C-alpha positions, 0 to 999 in steps of 0.5 A: 677074884685072884687079880682082886687079891693081888692087889690087895696083897701087894696094896695096889692103888687103882687111880683114874687112870687106871679106870680105862684099864678096868673097863678092859679087864671087864670086857675080858671077863665077859669075854671069858665067860662066853668063851668058856660057856659057863653060863650054859653048863648045866648038871652043877652042883649046888655050890657050883651052880651058886659060884656059876650065878657069881661069876656070871653075874659079875660084869653086871655088878661090876658095870653098876658101880 
C-alpha cells in the first residue's frame, strides 16, 4: 500500500518494462507475509483480522490482474 500511495503522489507511470519488476515485488510481498507469519497470527480483534485477511489475500488478487 505504501508503494502504491507513493507512486500516486509522485505521478509515477507504470510501463511494460516495469511489468517484470511488479512480479518481483509480488514475490517480495509473498516472502514478507510468510516471513512475518501473518497467516498464523491468532487472537486478533475484528479489525485486525480483516486487515490480516486483506494483506494475506493481496498476492492472489494481484496475480489475477
